[in-house]
N, C-alpha and C positions, 0 to 999 in steps of 0.2 A: 155846349156840354162842358162841365167842370167836374174834376175828381177830387175827393177828400179821403184822407186816412181817418178811420173812425174807431171808436170802441176801445178795447183792451190795449192796442198798441200805443194809443195816445195816453191813456191812464198810466200804463207802466213806464212809458217814457217820462212823464212828469213825476212819477214816484222814484226815478232813477234806478228803475229795475230793467234787466235785459228784456228786449222785445223779441218774442219768438215768432209770432204770426201777425201779419198785417191784413186787416180787412179794409175794404174801400167802398165808398158810396159814390155813385155817379148821378149828378144832377143835370137835368135838361136833355136827357138822351132817351132814345128808344132802343128795343132789343135789336132792331134791324141795323142801327148804326153800330153797335158793339160787334154784332156778327161780321159786319163789313170790315171792321178793324182786326179781325182774326180771333176775337174772343170766343171761347167755348162754353155753351150753356150747360149748367149743372143743376139749376134750381128746379124743383118740382112744384112748389107752392107759389114761388114768386121769382122774378128774374134775377138769377145770380149767374155769374160768368167767371171763367178762369182767364187770367191774362195769358196771351199766347207765349210769353217768354218767362215771366216770373212764377206762373201758375197760382198767383195770389188771387183771392176772391174780390170780385167787383159786383156789387149789388145796385140795381137801379133804386133811386130814392123812392120811398113808398110810404103809404099810410096803411092803417089796418083797423078793422072794425070787428067788435065781438059779435058772434052769430050763434054760439051755442056754448054749453058748459065745457069745462076742460081746457087743456092747452092746445088743442087742435082746432077749436071752434072759432076761427078767424077768417075774415075776408080781406084780401090785400088789394091795394090799388097802387099801381106803379105807372107813372106817366111823366112826360117832360115838365108838366106844371107843378109837380110836387117839389116843394122847396127843401133845402137842407134842414131848416128848422122844423119843418113838418116830419121829416125823417127821424130827426134826433128826439122829437117829442115822444115817439113810440117806444123808446128804449127804457130799460128798467130803472137804472140809477143815474143820478146826475154825473157820477165820476166816469160812467160809461157813455155819456152823451156829449163828449167833447169831440170836435173835428179839427182836422189840421189840413190846410190846403198845401198845394205843391211848393209854395215858397216858405212853409213853416208857420204861417200865421194860424193862430188858434181861433176856432169859432166855438164859444161857450155860452149859448143862450140860457142855460139852465143852472149856471154858477157851479159847475162841477169842479173847477179849480179851488174854489173856496172850500168845498166839502173835502177835497183831498187835503188841503191845508189843515182843516179841522179834524180829519180823520173820522168822517161820518158817512155812513150809507144812508142816502136820502132818495126817495122815489122822485122820478121826473114829473109825473102827473097822476091823476086819479085812475088813468088807464092801467096802472100797475096792478090793480085789483082784478083785471080781466085774464091774467095768466098765472095759474098756480105754480108753475115751474119757477117763477120768480122768488117764491119763498125759499125753495131749495137753493137757488143761485145765490141769494143774499147770505144764507148759511154757509154755503161753500166759500163765498168771498171772505166771511168772517174767519174761517179757518186758515185762509191764506194771508189775509191782512189782519193779523191778530190784534193790532193796536187801534183798529177801527171799531166804532160802535154804531148800533142801528138807531137812527133818528126816532124819537118817540112817536111822531106821526106816521112814520113808516111802519113801525111795529104795530101801531093801531090798525093800519090797513091790513097787515098780515093776520092779525087776530080776527078781523071782520071776514077775511077770505076763508079762514078755518071755520068760523061759525056758520058761514053760508054754504059750506060743503064743497068749495072749490077744490081743496086739497084731496078730497075723496075721488075726484075725477082723474087723478094722476095714474098713469099706467105704470105697472111694476118696472118695466125696463127703464123708464126714465127716472123713477125714484132711485133705482140702483145705480144708474149712470152718475147721478149727482152725488149720492152718498159715497160711492167708491172714489170719486175724484176728491171729495172733501177729506176723506180718510188719508189721502195721499199728500194733503197739505201740511204745512209746518205745525199747526196746533189744531188737530181734529176736535178737540173738546169744544172749541168755540162754535163749531157748526151745530153741535147738539145743544148747546146752551141757547143759541138763537132759536132753534126749532122748539125747545121747551118753553121759552118765554112767550112765544106767540101761540102755543098750543098745538103746533103742527106735529110734534114728536109723538103726542098721545095718539094721533091718527095714522101716522106713518109707521112708527115702531112702538106700539103700546107696551110690547115686552120689555123694551129698554126704558121707557118712561116710568115703568112701575118700580124701577130700583131706587129712585130718589126718596128719601125719607125712611128707607129700610136700614136699621142698624146692624152693625157687625160687632164682634168682641173687640173692644178697644185695645186689648193686649196685642193682637195681631193686626189690627187695623186702627191706627191712631186717628185716621180721618173719619171713622165710624160709619158714615153714610155710604151705602153701596154705590149709589149713583156717582158720588164724588170719587170713589175708589176706581170705577171703570173708566172715568174720564182721565184720571191720573194714569191708568194702564195704557190708554190708547195714546196719550201724549208721550209717554215714555217710549213706546214702540216707534212713534214718528221721530223722536229725537235720535233714535238709533239707525234711522233710515231703512227700517225693515220694509219688505215688500207687502203689497196689499193683502195677500192671504193671512199673513201674520197679524196685521193690524185689524183685519175684519174678525179674526179669531179672538183677538184680545178684546174686542168690543162685545162679543156675545158670550164670553166665557162664564159669566156669573148670572145669567138671566134667571136661573131657577131661584135665586134668593128673593126675587120679587113675588114669588108664590109661596114663600114660607109663612105658615100661619103666625100671626102677631104673638100668640101665646108662647111661641118657641123662640122668639127674638131674645137676645142677638145671635143665637146660634142658628145654623142652617143645615141641619143633618140631612144628608141625601140630596143636596142641592145640585150635585153634578148630573145626576140622572135627569132631573127636571130641566136643568140647563140644556142638555142635549136635545130634549124633546122640543123646547121652545125655540132653540136655534134652528132646529129642522123646520119648524113651523115658519119662522122668518125667511129662511132660504127658499122654501117652496113658494110662499107668497110673493117674494121679490124676484123670483126666477134667478137666483144667484148662480154664477158660473160654478162648475164642479170642483174646480181647484180650491176656491174660497170655501165653498160649502163643506167639502170633506174635512179640511183642516179645522174649520170652526166646530164641527160636530165632535171631532176627536178631542180638541182641546177642552170643549165643555165637559166632556165625559171624563177625561184623564188628568186634567190639571192638578186635582188633589193628589193623585197617585204620584205624579212627578214630585210634589213636595215631599212625599213620604218615601222617596227612593231609597234612602239609607236603612229603612225599616224592612225592606223586601229581602226575602231569601233569594239565592240564585235561581232556584227553579221558578219562583214567582216572577223574577225579572224576565226570564226567557218567555214566560207565558204572557207577560205584559207586552214584550216586543212582538210576539206573534199576534196578539190581539189588536196591536196598532199597525199591523202589516209592515213592521219596520224592516223586515228582511227583503221584502220586494221593493219597498219605497222608503229607503233610509232618509232621503232629503226631506220628505214630508215629516217624518218623525222628528228630525232635527228642527224643523220649523215649529212643531208643536212645543219643543223644549224652549224655543225662543219666545213663543207666546206665553208659556208658563213663567218664564223669567220676567216678562212684562208684568204678569200678575203679581209676582213677588215684589218687584221694585216699585209698583204703582201704589205706594202707601206713604202717607205723610211722614217725612223724617227718616224713612227707611230706604230711600232711593239707592243708597250706596251700600246697603247690607249685602254681604256675599250670598251667592246662590250657587254653591258647588254641585247641587243636584244635577244641573244641566250637563256639565262636563263629566260627572260621574256616570250618568246614563248613556252618554255618548261613548264613553270608554268601554262600558259594559257591553254595549251593542257591537262595537268593533271586535271585542274579544269573541262574542258569540259567532260573528261573521267569519272568523278564522277557520271554522271547520269545513270540511269538504263534504257538503251534503250529497253530491253525486257519488263520491267514492263510498260513502257509508250505505247508499242505496244499493250499489253494485255489490257490495260485500254482504248484504243481508239476504239470507236464503228464504226468509219468510217475508214477502212483500207487505203484509198487513202490519209488520212490526217496524217498517222503515220510519214512520213518523215519531214513534217512540225512541228509536235509536238516535235519530237526529236530535230530538229533544234532550236526550240524555248527554250527548256530546256537546251541545250547546251549554247546557247547565254546568258541565264540568269546567268548560272554558270560563264561564262567568264566575264560577266559585273560585278559581285561581286568580282571576282579576280581583275579586272582593278581598281575598286574603292579602294579595299584594299591596292593595291600597288601604288596608286597615279600615275598610268601611264601617265595620261593626263598632269600631271604637269612636267614630266620628259622632259628633253631637247631632241629635236628631232635630230635623226641622218640622214644625207643625204648621198646617195651613189654616 
């Protein structure tokens, strides 16, 4: 029996990156031997065990065989006669198919170190084509390792997988898992670039794929292309370290522009309402968690209004806050302002352009929050007039804020 460290821990160590999790493969052993040593079984589909002290994962060396479409259609074989090279051969990329034994010696039968040096994602074998999740993983790795490129032969395999319908067998939960992880990497746009090139984006997120080639007014969008704009937006969100809901909202905020009739280009009148409908369609299909879904829908619907903040009257601002449920959920409203700022700054050459609307709206909301709704309700003799009285008090507070900050004299920002 011999144990090796494998996968991401070895790869990241060679890249000089912090190693977070260590996975191990055990060659020449049986489940009974590991159980006798105190390992705890956790694997459902194949023998995986937790070390009794470190709680790190140890998997018996195994091979796999495709038995049905999709990423679950595999039969696994784990036995003492499965070699380390056999186990490494089933892995997705050469950079993930390097093992390290207990004395630090590297075992690299598929030349992963050379591909790390060349900054290339390359498949280990033709077996890559059997698992559609690998397309998502390569795309996610591209977002994490932004200076790597996909080998032409690997991209060709990915294209073939799309053409053969393998991507269509992916379950929504797994798609969301990989997309959400990719959005949290340093350069999310690389993930969508890889998916577009191989054709998978059109199958997974056709609403997003439709944005490339759709023009916008150059005056407000020097990058012109809507797809490029959205990629700039998500990358700016990542650069600020924003949380997943903000990044996801940034990704979906302009989907409606993909449905604008070409005769209306480059303008996109009413795209916010269309964006909200399409964002809801995406969230339903991918079973997106509620926190991400709610912020994405609000951002799609309201990001244009955020840009027009200085044009709103005090009573309109209060109605805007109420529509966004900002009095009950102020943090979500602030997150929406962050996503709108990402939209504003995700434009070629305009990344440093001021966006005072966010601070202005946050300040106006704080002013409206200063009124005591409970006291107003108690003082009102006609219960049916309580909402009207609260609305009036909030409007008065916001009006004072507007005068104080001279908002009406500030230059208006168009979206």
